[in-house]
C-alpha positions as CSV (number, residue, x, y, z in Angstrom):
1,M,7.9,-82.0,-14.0
2,R,9.4,-79.2,-11.8
3,K,9.1,-79.4,-8.0
4,W,10.0,-76.9,-5.4
5,I,10.3,-77.3,-1.6
6,G,9.7,-74.5,0.9
7,I,12.3,-75.1,3.6
8,P,12.1,-73.1,6.8
9,I,15.8,-72.6,6.8
10,F,15.7,-70.9,10.2
11,A,15.1,-74.4,11.6
12,V,18.5,-75.3,10.2
13,L,20.0,-72.4,12.0
14,T,18.4,-73.1,15.4
15,G,17.7,-76.8,15.3
16,C,21.1,-78.2,14.7
17,Q,22.2,-81.4,16.3
18,T,25.9,-81.0,15.6
19,I,28.2,-78.0,15.3
20,G,28.9,-78.9,11.7
21,F,25.2,-78.8,10.9
22,Y,24.8,-75.5,12.6
23,S,27.8,-74.0,10.8
24,Q,26.8,-75.0,7.3
25,G,23.3,-73.6,7.9
26,A,24.4,-70.3,9.3
27,L,27.1,-69.8,6.6
28,G,24.6,-70.8,3.8
29,Q,22.0,-68.3,5.0
30,A,24.6,-65.6,5.6
31,E,25.8,-66.0,2.0
32,I,22.3,-65.4,0.7
33,L,21.8,-62.3,2.8
34,W,25.3,-60.9,2.2
35,K,25.0,-61.2,-1.6
36,A,21.5,-59.8,-1.8
37,K,21.0,-56.5,-3.7
38,P,17.8,-54.4,-4.0
39,S,15.9,-55.5,-7.0
40,R,15.4,-52.0,-8.3
41,A,19.1,-51.3,-8.2
42,V,19.8,-54.5,-10.1
43,I,17.2,-53.7,-12.6
44,A,18.7,-50.2,-13.2
45,A,22.3,-51.5,-13.5
46,A,23.7,-51.4,-17.0
47,E,25.4,-54.7,-16.6
48,T,22.2,-56.6,-15.7
49,S,21.0,-59.0,-18.4
50,P,17.6,-58.3,-20.0
51,A,16.4,-61.7,-18.7
52,I,17.2,-60.9,-15.1
53,R,15.9,-57.4,-15.4
54,E,12.6,-58.7,-16.7
55,R,12.3,-61.4,-14.1
56,L,13.0,-59.1,-11.1
57,S,10.3,-56.7,-12.5
58,F,8.0,-59.6,-12.7
59,A,8.7,-60.6,-9.2
60,L,7.8,-57.2,-7.9
61,E,4.5,-57.3,-9.9
62,L,3.7,-60.8,-8.4
63,C,4.4,-59.5,-4.9
64,D,2.1,-56.6,-5.4
65,F,-0.6,-58.9,-6.7
66,A,-0.1,-61.3,-3.8
67,S,-0.6,-58.5,-1.3
68,E,-3.6,-57.0,-3.1
69,H,-5.5,-60.1,-4.1
70,L,-4.2,-63.2,-2.2
71,A,-3.9,-61.8,1.3
72,L,-0.2,-62.7,1.3
73,P,2.7,-60.6,2.7
74,G,4.0,-59.5,-0.7
75,D,6.0,-56.6,0.8
76,S,8.1,-58.9,3.0
77,A,10.1,-60.8,0.4
78,Y,11.4,-61.0,-3.2
79,H,12.3,-57.3,-3.4
80,R,16.0,-58.3,-3.5
81,Y,18.2,-60.5,-5.7
82,T,21.0,-62.9,-4.9
83,D,23.2,-64.7,-7.4
84,L,24.7,-67.7,-5.7
85,G,26.6,-68.8,-8.8
86,R,25.3,-72.4,-8.5
87,D,22.3,-74.4,-9.8
88,H,20.6,-75.2,-6.4
89,V,20.4,-73.3,-3.2
90,V,19.9,-76.3,-0.9
91,Y,20.0,-80.1,-1.1
92,V,17.2,-81.8,0.7
93,L,16.8,-85.4,1.7
94,Y,13.9,-87.6,2.7
95,A,14.4,-91.0,4.4
96,A,12.1,-94.0,5.1
97,K,12.6,-97.6,6.0
98,E,12.4,-100.3,3.3
99,F,8.9,-101.4,4.3
100,S,7.4,-98.1,5.6
101,M,5.6,-95.2,4.1
102,Q,6.3,-93.1,7.2
103,P,9.0,-90.6,6.7
104,K,11.9,-90.2,9.1
105,Q,11.5,-86.9,11.0
106,W,13.9,-84.4,12.4
107,F,13.1,-82.1,15.3
108,Y,13.9,-78.4,15.1
109,P,13.1,-76.1,18.1
110,I,11.4,-73.3,16.1
111,V,9.3,-75.3,13.7
112,G,9.0,-78.8,15.4
113,E,9.3,-82.0,13.5
114,L,9.8,-81.9,9.8
115,D,10.0,-84.7,7.2
116,Y,13.2,-83.5,5.5
117,R,16.6,-82.2,6.2
118,G,18.5,-79.6,4.2
119,Y,22.2,-78.9,3.5
120,F,23.7,-76.0,1.5
121,K,26.5,-78.2,0.2
122,K,25.7,-81.3,-1.8
123,A,28.7,-83.2,-0.4
124,D,27.4,-82.6,3.2
125,A,24.0,-84.0,2.2
126,E,25.5,-87.0,0.5
127,T,27.6,-87.8,3.5
128,Y,24.6,-87.7,5.8
129,A,22.6,-89.7,3.3
130,E,25.2,-92.5,3.4
131,S,25.0,-92.6,7.2
132,L,21.3,-93.1,6.9
133,R,21.7,-95.8,4.4
134,A,23.9,-97.6,6.8
135,Q,21.0,-97.5,9.2
136,Q,18.8,-99.3,6.6
137,Y,17.0,-96.2,5.4
138,E,16.0,-95.6,1.8
139,I,16.9,-92.1,0.7
140,Y,15.7,-89.5,-1.8
141,L,18.1,-86.6,-2.2
142,G,17.3,-83.7,-4.5
143,G,18.4,-80.1,-5.3
144,T,16.0,-77.4,-4.2
145,D,15.9,-73.9,-5.9
146,A,13.8,-71.9,-3.4
147,F,12.8,-71.8,0.3
148,S,11.2,-69.6,2.8
149,T,12.7,-68.3,6.1
150,L,9.1,-67.9,7.4
151,G,9.5,-64.1,7.8
152,Y,12.8,-64.2,9.9
153,F,14.6,-62.7,6.9
154,H,13.7,-60.9,3.7
155,D,14.0,-63.8,1.2
156,P,15.4,-62.6,-2.1
157,V,14.8,-63.9,-5.6
158,L,17.6,-66.4,-6.2
159,N,19.4,-67.1,-9.5
160,T,18.5,-70.8,-8.8
161,F,14.9,-70.1,-9.8
162,A,15.1,-66.8,-11.6
163,D,15.3,-68.7,-14.9
164,Y,12.2,-70.8,-14.3
165,P,9.4,-70.5,-17.0
166,E,7.1,-67.7,-16.1
167,I,4.3,-69.9,-14.7
168,D,6.7,-71.9,-12.5
169,F,8.2,-68.7,-11.3
170,A,4.8,-67.3,-10.3
171,E,3.9,-70.6,-8.5
172,T,7.2,-70.4,-6.6
173,I,6.7,-66.9,-5.4
174,F,3.1,-67.5,-4.3
175,H,4.0,-70.8,-2.6
176,E,6.8,-69.4,-0.6
177,L,4.9,-66.3,0.4
178,T,2.2,-68.6,1.8
179,H,4.7,-70.1,4.2
180,R,5.4,-66.5,5.5
181,R,1.6,-66.1,6.1
182,I,1.0,-69.5,7.8
183,F,3.3,-72.2,8.9
184,K,2.0,-74.8,11.3
185,K,4.7,-76.2,13.6
186,G,5.6,-79.8,13.0
187,E,3.1,-80.3,10.1
188,T,5.0,-80.8,6.9
189,M,2.2,-82.1,4.7
190,F,-0.2,-79.4,6.0
191,N,2.2,-76.6,5.2
192,E,3.2,-77.8,1.8
193,S,-0.3,-78.8,0.6
194,L,-1.6,-75.4,1.8
195,A,1.2,-73.5,-0.1
196,N,0.5,-75.5,-3.3
197,T,-3.2,-74.8,-3.1
198,V,-2.6,-71.1,-2.8
199,A,0.0,-71.1,-5.5
200,E,-2.2,-72.7,-8.0
201,E,-5.2,-70.5,-7.3
202,G,-2.9,-67.5,-7.2
203,V,-1.6,-68.2,-10.7
204,R,-5.2,-68.7,-12.0
205,R,-6.3,-65.4,-10.6
206,F,-3.1,-63.6,-11.9
207,L,-3.6,-64.8,-15.4
208,R,-7.3,-64.0,-15.3
209,S,-6.6,-60.5,-14.0
210,K,-4.2,-59.9,-17.0
211,G,-6.7,-61.1,-19.5
212,R,-4.4,-64.0,-20.5
213,L,-7.2,-66.4,-21.1
214,S,-5.3,-68.6,-23.6
215,D,-2.5,-69.0,-21.0
216,L,-5.1,-69.7,-18.3
217,T,-6.6,-72.5,-20.5
218,D,-3.1,-74.0,-21.0
219,Y,-2.5,-73.8,-17.2
220,E,-5.8,-75.6,-16.4
221,Q,-4.7,-78.4,-18.7
222,R,-1.4,-78.5,-17.0
223,L,-3.1,-78.9,-13.6
224,I,-5.3,-81.7,-15.0
225,R,-2.1,-83.6,-16.0
226,R,-0.6,-82.8,-12.6
227,R,-3.6,-84.4,-10.9
228,E,-3.5,-87.4,-13.1
229,F,0.1,-88.0,-12.2
230,Y,-0.4,-87.6,-8.5
231,Q,-3.4,-89.9,-8.6
232,E,-1.0,-92.6,-9.8
233,I,1.3,-91.8,-7.0
234,E,-1.5,-92.0,-4.5
235,R,-2.6,-95.4,-6.0
236,S,0.9,-96.8,-5.4
237,R,1.1,-95.3,-1.9
238,E,-2.1,-97.1,-1.0
239,Q,-0.8,-100.4,-2.4
240,L,2.5,-100.1,-0.6
241,T,0.9,-99.1,2.7
242,A,-1.4,-102.2,2.5
243,L,1.6,-104.4,1.6
244,Y,3.7,-103.2,4.5
245,A,0.9,-103.8,6.9
246,G,0.7,-107.4,6.0
247,T,2.7,-110.5,7.1
248,M,4.2,-111.5,3.9
249,P,7.8,-113.0,4.2
250,V,10.5,-110.3,3.5
251,P,11.7,-111.8,0.2
252,E,8.2,-111.9,-1.2
253,M,7.3,-108.4,0.2
254,R,10.5,-107.0,-1.4
255,A,9.5,-108.6,-4.8
256,R,5.9,-107.3,-4.6
257,K,7.2,-103.8,-3.7
258,A,9.4,-103.8,-6.8
259,Q,6.5,-104.9,-8.9
260,I,4.3,-102.1,-7.5
261,L,7.0,-99.5,-8.3
262,A,7.5,-100.9,-11.8
263,Q,3.8,-100.7,-12.5
264,L,3.8,-97.1,-11.3
265,K,6.5,-96.3,-13.9
266,K,4.5,-98.0,-16.6
267,R,1.4,-96.0,-15.8
268,A,3.5,-92.8,-15.8
269,Q,4.9,-93.7,-19.2
270,A,1.4,-94.2,-20.5
271,L,0.4,-90.8,-19.2
272,Q,3.4,-89.2,-21.0
273,R,2.5,-90.9,-24.2
274,R,-1.0,-89.6,-24.0
275,W,0.0,-86.1,-23.1
276,G,2.8,-85.9,-25.6
277,G,6.1,-84.1,-24.9
278,K,8.6,-85.1,-22.2
279,Q,7.1,-83.8,-18.9
280,L,8.0,-86.9,-17.0
281,E,11.2,-87.9,-18.7
282,N,13.5,-86.9,-15.8
283,W,11.2,-88.5,-13.3
284,L,11.0,-91.8,-15.2
285,A,14.8,-92.0,-15.2
286,L,14.9,-92.1,-11.3
287,D,15.1,-95.2,-9.1
288,L,11.9,-95.0,-7.1
289,T,12.0,-95.5,-3.3
290,N,9.5,-95.0,-0.4
291,A,11.4,-91.8,0.4
292,H,10.9,-90.5,-3.2
293,L,7.2,-91.2,-3.1
294,I,6.9,-89.5,0.3
295,S,8.6,-86.4,-1.1
296,L,5.9,-86.1,-3.7
297,I,2.9,-87.0,-1.5
298,T,3.9,-84.4,1.1
299,Y,3.1,-81.6,-1.3
300,N,-0.3,-82.8,-2.6
301,Q,-2.2,-85.1,-0.3
302,D,-4.0,-82.4,1.7
303,M,-4.8,-80.2,-1.3
304,P,-8.4,-81.3,-1.7
305,R,-9.1,-80.3,1.9
306,F,-7.8,-76.8,1.4
307,K,-9.5,-76.4,-2.0
308,Q,-12.8,-77.2,-0.3
309,L,-12.1,-74.8,2.5
310,L,-11.3,-72.0,-0.1
311,D,-14.7,-72.7,-1.7
312,E,-16.4,-72.5,1.7
313,A,-14.7,-69.1,2.2
314,G,-16.3,-68.0,-1.1
315,G,-12.9,-67.6,-2.6
316,D,-12.0,-64.8,-0.1
317,F,-8.3,-65.5,0.8
318,E,-8.4,-63.4,4.0
319,R,-11.3,-65.4,5.3
320,F,-9.7,-68.6,4.0
321,F,-6.5,-68.0,6.0
322,K,-8.5,-67.3,9.1
323,M,-10.3,-70.6,8.7
324,V,-7.0,-72.4,8.0
325,E,-5.6,-71.0,11.3
326,T,-8.4,-72.8,13.2
327,L,-7.8,-76.2,11.8
328,D,-6.4,-79.0,14.0
């Protein structure tokens, strides 16, 4: 199961708490901008591989579709290409206490409090993660392949997600463009759930517009499986939240927590057997923590709310975004 995170990297540039944090953010963003080349020039270059040529052309097509049919600023990003020569662009960490489903938050002047912190170098992220562990935090640290600068810069297509399967690539473009249209200060779950809602509906409409009905059927089945997985995550979140609110002695609470997480993995294994394939194989190999569950919940918990709002808007995205802007 592939997951992306839309990081407002400008927050890293302006919200630093140390000189080192400021420097790594500034240098990381500068590298992306400095190495960026116009997509059409890359497409026309003889040395460009057929795969990159096809993917950059596809990105331009998706951006046009986003502007014309999803009320997204498709002309403001993904018309350039940057090859960073590495697998991930940013390493992002989430943190939570052993007996809490509330994420640690970091304050950034431009975008307010966010539930995650990003570093361009894995070593920097790991060093900071160790300092948090020393403060009794559980950590989830993962590589991220795409982010949004919320309109402060022209975000390019990156090599880190250019090789995504076509559907994943389209979801990523629509997701990150949504952040450029609306980003609510200090509301991580709101922003990410909104972007996921738009991305999924955007892919549906794109496939339908191209007459790719077989692909659309496959995508709908994929979304059903995605919902089934996240229902199991939500079930465990509710169990853990109730557990942590109780007065059970720490050793017993710790044992019960381990049992709940083990049961979650068993249910996920059952899903994978029923689905066939290996969609959850990498996830099942991870050690689960509160922070890890929070990283998943952040991107999905508010999606039903936004889907209902889109229905109330009659499927009109311009009207939908105006309604979203009025939400508390």
